[in-house]
C-alpha angles and dihedrals in degrees: 000000000000122000089255091052090053091049092052109015092160097063100102095046092042092054096042104038113355089229133078117198101213137181120230114183091324095317117115110221126176111224116213106220112176122088097232093045093048092050092048093049092045090056095049103072090157088072102023101043132194091196089108116109113219091358102085093080116069115250091035121247106223089123097054105040140022101201133080111251108234136246094001096060096053137072128221134318091028092039091052093050094052093042092052089049091056100040095090089058098042094046093057092102089070090072115098094227090053091057089050089057092049090049091051092049093051091044090055092049093049093046089052091048094050090050090063129068090235141357133199103230105201100057100012098050117003097046095049090044094053094044097045092045087053090060088060091051092049096043093241132134113273091238088070087073093070092075092045091051089056089062091069132225095317124032092217109022109036100106136359104293105068093160091052092048090051090052090049091054092046092052092048093051095047091047092050091050091050091050096045119121097238096186104043106010120118099184126105096266094049090050090052091050091055097039125114133196122196090352097307136096118257118260118242091250091052091052091047091047092053092048092044091058092043092058098036100040119074094013108103090024093060091042092052091047093051094049094046093048090053091048091048094052091046086065097035106042093154091061091051092049090052091057098052112126095355104115094182093053091045089054090052090047092051092054091048092052090050090050096045098042094038091192093200110053097199147323133225133245128187118226111241089204137359115294141159130248109192104309093336121102115217117197127216112281092019119121133242129189127234099209106207092175093058094043089053090058097044109139090209090067108023124050110224092357092184091062124081107233107180092194095050110148132200094031111175094177123164096215090125094041128252140252125026091328096059113144114287089199095057093103091055093046092050092049091053097044096044091050091046092055093047094046093047089052095051103032102042131055096191141001120205124192110223098178142343143191113196124219118222131192101227122193132159092265105033145021117210132183108231105162144304134307085201136356118188115195143166114224120198124203 
């Protein structure tokens, strides 16, 4: 396949049918491919339900966790209650002092990178950035990130033993909840211990499910986005220079990278009752896929979707999802990526790629470029 085919492997089926009937570990799942259809299905949780523990990710995660990830694996009103509970935490990046901390973190990482002859971006830059920034979001000391960094780029799927990695995360979360200062603590785990929903305290499994999603969601997606943005600007220095200091243009560029990269290919929904997608019948309790990556390259919505246009506007991408289940971590991701672009523009004079190994999402019916296994670069001050 060509590079363009791996960026948008759904093009032919999107144009011809709007649906791709795909196999995922022996399960047949119809993927909804067109922007309008994905948005409509994402809004209609009464038909396409998220009330499906372990089955919202595709492939499903029964083998790597035993708790429902909240709020993503729930429908209203339960979903709304848990989302409202978490909003004060996940909207912290909107504060000016928070952005200052993110800027300082990325500045330190870039200064360290430019002091070396070369740096491997995925594990040497993007992973520490994502993990340390997460400590700010969760109100925890930055040293807590060292353990999280040791988990790798994905808390379940970086390495061979996915079940073992899931058990490691579960033990960590339960231990952190046990150790939380319930009375005086202001960190994420203390807040969960004190939290109530509908007038009652959270169950342990609910707390673990919230924390499980917090650590698993937005991890590899942010890491892939960071590494691909750095690789892009290594090849397009003039575009980076043009963005320096222009916060509006940086915001547009961030949205375009999220659209183009589409760090999360798709997400699952379970049909509450039998329905039809195109000519395909879907039975009750069977799954469908909302394919964000295909929707974000839909020619009906985006002119030249295979081209990165950093000034693209309007840009109604679905890179952070759509409907009531849109990504709660989007504010954090935007804060990181906007700062990264600005800091690269002002703190580097050139970026040279010395070597790369791309990472592909490979399924029976498609092969999609999502990021890098490794990206070796030289950064110059």
